[in-house]
N, C-alpha and C positions, 0 to 999 in steps of 0.2 A: 230170427225172432230175440226177444231180450227180457230182462226183466230189472224192474228198479224197485226204490224203496221209498215209499212217501210216507210225510209226515206233517205234522199240523203247522211247522215253521216253514215249511219248503213252497216253492212254487212250482218247481219241478221235480222229477222223481231223480234219486240218486241213481245212477243208470249204474254206479259200479259196485251195488248187492249183485251178489251169485249163490243161486240153488239149482237144485236138479229138479226140471219137471220137461214134459216132452209137449207138442204141438203141432198140428194139421192142420191146413185150409186147403179151400177149392173153390172152384168160379163154376159155374154153371146155371142153368137158365133159370132158376131162383134166388141167383145174386151170389153171394160169398158166404161161406161158412167156415166156421173158425172151431176148432177142439181144440181145448187146454185140459191136460192131464199131468196137475202137481198132487205128488205124493204126500202124505199127511209127515211122514218122514222129513221132508224138506221146509217145514213150515214149523215158525216157534208159537204155541197158543197154550192156552190151558185145557187142560183136557175135561176137567170138571165144568168149564163150561158149557151153557145150554143154549146160547146164542152171540153168533157174531155179527158185526158190522160188513158189509159187502155191497159194492157197485161195479158198474157195467159201463163201459164209456167206448165210442167211437171216434176217431178221427177221420174223417171223410173229405180227402184232398182236394178234388177235382169242385166241390162245392164251399170250401173252408169252412168245413160245417164241424163241430164238436156235438155227440150226442152224447147226455149221461141219464143213467137209469133215475139217478135220486140225487136232489138238491144241487138243482142247476143255477147260479149265481153269477151274475159278470164280476161282482166284488169279493168272490171265494177263486181260489186256485181250483182250476179242472181235477185236479187231485185230492182237495182237502177230504176230511174225515169225519169233518162235524155232522154233517147231513146224510150220510150213507146208510142204506137201507140196512136190514136185518135179515137173518136168515136162523131157523130153528130145527132144532132133533139133530143138533152135531154130538151125540153121547156115542159110547162104544168106540173110540176111532183108535187105530192102530197107531202107536206113534212110535214104535219100536224102545231100544236101550238111548236112544240119544245120543248114538257115537258113530263119526264119522273119521274114517282112516284114508288119507288121501299121500298114498308113497307117489314121488317120481325117480326117473333117470334122465341121465342129460347125456351127451358127449359133444364136445367142442372140439374144435380145430380152428386154429388161429393164425395167418401168419402177418406180421406186422415188421414196418422197415426196422424198429427200434428194436423189440423183444425178440425177434425170431419169428421159427415157427415152434406150436408148440401142439400137441394133444392130451383133452384133459377128460374123463370119464368119474361123473360124479352120482350123487344120487340126495334125498333126504326123505322127509315128509311131514308135514301137517297134521295133528291128532283133534280134531272137534269133541266137545265132550259137552251136552246141555246138563250145567248144574240145576237148571230148576226148566219150565217151559221158554222163559223167556232170557234166561241167566244161560252164558258159551262160554266155555274155556276152550283155549286152544294151544297147546304144546307144539312148535314148529322147531326140527334139526334141522340145520345146513340149507338153510332157506335160500330157495332160488329166483329170478327174476326173470328167464333168460327169452319167455314168450312175450315182455313189455314191450309196447311201441314204444317206437324212439320220439323221443320231442323234437315239436316244432320249432326248426332254427329261424332267429330272432335276433337281429343287428341294435345291438344298444347305443344307440346315440342321444342318452341323458347321463347326468351326472349321478344317477341314485342306480342300484343294484336291480335285475330283472326277477321276477319270480314266477319260476316253472312250476306247471300243477304236479301232484303225484297220481301215477301212473301205473303204480304197482299191486296188482290185488290183494296181496297179503296183507298189506297198507289200507287199501281201501276197503278192504270187508270192515263193517263196525266201526267207519269213522265217523260216522255223525256221533260216534257215543264220544269222542275225543274234542267236539267243535266246543267253541267258549269265543265268546264275547264279536265284536265287528270291528276292532282296534288292529293293532298288528298281530299279525299271527302268533301266538302265545306258544304254539306246536303245531309243527308242519314236518311231520314224517318224512317229508322228502330228505332232512338232515341225516337220517337214518341209514347207512349202508351205501351211502356217496359221500367221498371226499370234496373237498371244497371245490376242485377240478372238474368232479361232475365224475372220478375214475368209481368203478366198483370197490369197494368195501364188505369183505364177506362175514357174513352172520351165521355164527355157530349155532346158534340157538336160541329160546326164550321161551316165553308164557304171554300170552294175552287174555283177558277176561271181559267179556263187551254185552250189554244188554240192559235189563232192569230187574228189580226186583220190588213190587208193589210201586210205591211213588218214588223210588230210588232208580237212576241212572247211574250204571257203573261203565267206566271204562280205565281197564288199566293194560298196562303194556312194559314189560321188560325183556331187554334182548343186552346178550353177548356178542361183542362184537372181536373178528379177527385183528391181528396189526396188519399195518398196510403202508408202506414207505416209512415217512419218519414218524406214523401214529403207532402208540403202543394199543395193547388190547384193552377193553373199555366193557362196561357194563353202564346202559342207560337204561331210564324209567320215566314213565310218566301216569300218572292216574287223574281221569277226571271223574267229579263225583255231582249229580244233581239231584235236586228234589222238589215235587209239583206240590206249590202252593193253588189256591183258588182251583180254577178250572182248567184253565190253559199256560199258567204261567209256571216258571220256575227259578230255584237259585242254585249256585252251584259253586264248587272250586275247581282249580286244574293245580296238580304239583310237577315238575318236571325236575330229574336229576341227571346230571351228567351233560358232558361236551363230547357230540361225534365227532367232529371234526379237528379237535384242538387236543393237546395232551393237558387241559384244563380242567382246573375243576369249578362249575356249575350248579344254582338251584335257582328255579325260579316258581312261583307261588302265584295265583290268582285266585279273584272272587268277582261272581257277576248275579246280578237279577234281571231277568229278562218277564215283564208284564205284556199280557197280549188279553183281549177283550173282539171278539168274532162279531158279538152281537150289539155293539155300543152303537146308538141314534138308530134302532130297529135294524139295517142289516149291515151295517159300515162295521171297519175291524180297524183298531187301534194296538200300538205296540210302543212301549219304548223298553229302555235298555240300559246299564249302567256296570261297568266293570271299575277292577283295581287291578294291578298286576305289580311285584315287587321279583327283583334279582337279583342274586349275588355272585358275582362272576372274581374269580383269581386273578384276571387281569384288569377290568375295567372297574371294582369294585362293587359299591350296591346304587341300583337305581329304582325307579318305578314309572307305572303308565297309569294314567285315569282316564274317564272319559265316560260319556252315552250319548242316546241316539233317541228319539222317539218320530215314530214313523205313522203316516194316515195313508194305506196304499189301498187306495179305493180307487172304482171307476165312478164318475167320470175324474174325480179330482183326486192326484196323489201326489205326497209332500213330505219331505224328511227332514229334520234338522238333526246333526251330528257335530260334535267338539271331542276333543281330546287333547292331553298331555303327555309328551315321552322325553322321559329324560336323556339328559347326553348320555349316562353311563346305564342306559338301561341294555341287558342284553341277554336275550331270550337264548342259547344255544341250540337249545333245540329246538327254536320258530323262526321266524324271518321279520327282520325291520329293516324299511326303505330307509327312512328319515329318524335323525335321533335330536333330542335339544330343541323342540318347538312346541308349539300350541298350533293344533288344527281344527279351523274352524269350518264347516260345510253345509250348505241346504240345497235342495232339490223340489221342485214343483213343476209338473204339466196339469194342463185341461185338455179332457178330447171331448169334443163338439160332435156327437151322434149326427148320422144326418140320414134317417130313417127313410128322407122322401127322394134321395140320391139314387140313380142306378148303377152309377159307379163308385162313389165312397161309401168306406164303413166310417172312419173318422177322420178329422182333422184336428191335429193337436199341436198346443205351443207348449214351449217349456222353458226351463232356467234352471242351469247348474252353477252355482258358485262354491269355490274351496280356496282356503288362503292359509298358508304357513307362517306363523311369526314364529323368529328366536324367542325362546324364552327370555332370555337375559333384554329382549328389546329387538325390534326391527324387523321387516319384513323379509322371508326369503324368497316366496314366491305366491303368486293369488294366480284364480285362472277363473273365468267367467265364460261361461257357454252358453249362447242363446241358441234357441230352436225357434228360428222364424217360420216355420211353418214346415209341417209333417201331412203328407197325406196317406190315406191307409186304405187303400180300394177292395172292393169285396170280395175282387179274384186272387186278394193275396200281396200284389205288388204294393210296395210302396217306395217314395221319396219324400227326402228332407233337407231342406234350406238352412245353413246354420250360419253365425258370426260367434268367433271366439276372440277375446281377447284380456289381456294380463298383464304381469310383470313378474320378470326374474331377477333375482338381484342374488347375482353370484360371490361369494367372500372370495374366492380363489379362481384361476385361469383353470380351464380342463381341456384336455384335447380329445377331442369330437370321434374322430379319426386320424389314423396315422398321418403327421404332420401339417395338420387343422386344427387351431387350439381359439377358444374361446376366450378374452379377455374376461379378468374379475370387474364388477361393476353392477349399476342398475340398465335391464334390459325390457324396454316397453313393448308391447309387442299385440298384433292383430292378425287374425286371419278368416278368411270367407271360404264358406266349403260346401259340398251338394255332397251326399250318398244316397243310394236308391237299390230295392233287390228287387229282383223280380218271384214268383211264387215257383214253390220247389214242386208245385202241382206237376212242370211241365217237363216233358222229357229235357230240355234245354232249359236250366236258370241258371241266374247271375246276380252275385253283389259287388257293386263297385264305389268307389267312391274317391272323392279328390278335394285338396284344398290349397289355396294360393294366399301369399301375404310373408308376414314378417315373421323372422327363424332366427331367434338367439339376434347376434348385432347384423343379422344379413336378412335375404327372405328367402325363399322355397317354394320348390310347388312338390307337393306331394300327393301320390297316387294308391290305390291298391284295390285289389279285390279277388275274387273267386268266379269263376266259369266250370258246370258241371254241367255233364252231360249224364242222362239217367235213361238208357232208351227201354229198361226193364229192370225189373227187381231182381235180378239176378246180375246186374254189373254198373260203374257208376266210373268215370272219368273225369277227373276235377285238377284244373290248373289253377294257380293260386301267384299273385306278385305281390312286391309291396316295394316304393320305389320313392326315392326322395333325392331330389336334385337343388344343393343348395348352392347359392353364392353368400360366401363370405369375408369380408375385410380380410381376416388371415387366410385367406384360402377357397377354393371351388371343390366341392365333392358329390358325388352319386353314388350311391348306396341303392344295391337291388337284392330282395331274397324271392327266388322263385322256388315252386313245390308242383311236383304232379304228382298224384295219387291215384292209382288204381284199384279198385274193387271187383273180384269176380267172388258171387257165391253161386255155383252151379246147382246146390240143394242147400237143405239146412243143415245139412253136416259138414258139407266142406265148402271152405273159403280161404279165399288167397288174396292180401293185402299187398300193394307194392307203393313205396312212398321215396320218390327222386327228390333232395334238395340240395339245393345250391347259393350262396349268395358272394357276392364280389370284394368282401371287406376282407373276408377269412381266405378267399379263391379256393374253398373246397366246397366239392360235389359231395353228397352221401347218398348211397342206396339201398335201403331196408326192404327186402321181400320176407312176408311170413305166409306159412301155407298153414292152414288147422284143420284137422279131421277129426268128427267126433265119431268116434266108433258106437258110442251110444251115450246119453246125459251122463256125464263125471266119468268118463273116459278117451283122455282129448290126446290127440300126437300133432305133435308142431315141428314143424324144419323152418330154421330162419336162416337166411343170408344176407349180410353186411357186408358194403364194399365201400371204403373211402378212396376218395380220389382229390389230387392236388392239382390245379393249374399253373403251369409253367410256360408264360409267352401264349401259345395258339393250341398248345397239347396239354391233354388232363392223363397224372400217370399216379397209379396206384398204389397206393400206400398200408393198406390196412385189407384183409381180408379177415372174413370171420362166418362161419356157418353151425350152425347148431340145430340138434333136434333133442326133442323131450317129450317123454311117453309120462303123463301123468292117472292113476286111477284112483277110483273113490270106492270105499267098499263102504257101506253102511249096517250096521246093527242096531 
């Protein structure tokens, strides 16, 4: 079971939302039956409202079919709220006092070659209070992330930093209230509580307010960080406010203060406007937005970013145009930015030909996507053109895509792509042919595979990757994934391999076990993460986590780090 949060701007639910509820299901001679028990205390709603919007739907994998009670349209997301049905008679509901207290206790044992052996017992809590039916305040003390899933390993073969997603529940809860524009990430909560090298920085405590008050959307977060290594104790703050205009549009602001990964002063402020119309030209959707951000950093000084986008996300024609300018000195210390000092232009369009008379195919799709980065002072940095020559989607849920990519990279400086292999400065023209496909997840064994061949910087390379999944039943799944690059460059040859093996076992809705093994041949490190979760009852969770790190030396793997964590969390609702 799982729950998600739907919003008008989303094409799929945010599965990071979490609340207390219970469910059960069975299959018998009448088919499949499901029952869902959701306490009113777990929902945010106006107790004086006499009417709710509600909808029901089901994904039937064997038919590749979505059913929905109200508001079916191919030009709207399956989770869209605009055409939901109505339920009346919701009076006299018992909502409680709106207070949730979630204490936890942890025990952590670690054995590290560098730090030695250590045993730590700790505890803390999160306290939630509904200021209004749609506005929640959270107090946190000694915030803990022991049960968080580990990152999927990646090898960076570019000259730009990689973006890793947020996975910690505390930051994911209410994260939609901090979303800002679609330019550089003005606020990326992953910067908080982690050092620049990815090590844990303790969070003493803090407060968060998220939700809505009428037309006003509110997101405020303030935290106190412990000292770590060369980092001094610090306070960070982020505030995001939006105001609804017209029927589906909004304007907003964002403010951040503090640098969680350096002993520097940093401030950032931004403004954005999002315009959306879902009934334009009958049943079409049109959206546009613009944004502006400015930062003041103790090291870089002042910088700014501004840009916009217009989108026509419909079936069968889907198109987007975008542009943004990023100053060289723009520095969002609580955000993420990969490139500075550039103008970026982008366009995307695809057309899907429906073939209702075909017994095999659902859609035949052609698409083009282009992106260009120019230095603000003049001169090309890079450009990419991605042509989808043919994409076939079958009625059974399989797909295959043939593509051709070409472009140009202008390297102002040489950079070392892997140890002892350097890409020289200068302009590089490239072109690659690719194919990728996937089989339907309705089958017990399914896969997603892709490969490309052609130019690679100043040489050439074969790149392949994919995932093979075996799901014999709803109680278990085994997935093997790999990413492989075999490059021949004038500066040297290299191959890069990343492999993952993931196991999920769920004997019941209350018990789950996940294991993830990861290895890459550049670091020569192998990581093992095991996580067991037992739900005593909704809101009462026990976690057991075991992590093991190995380094390859010759033909042997030698352990360099072990860690075992137990955590018990409890939820009290009042």
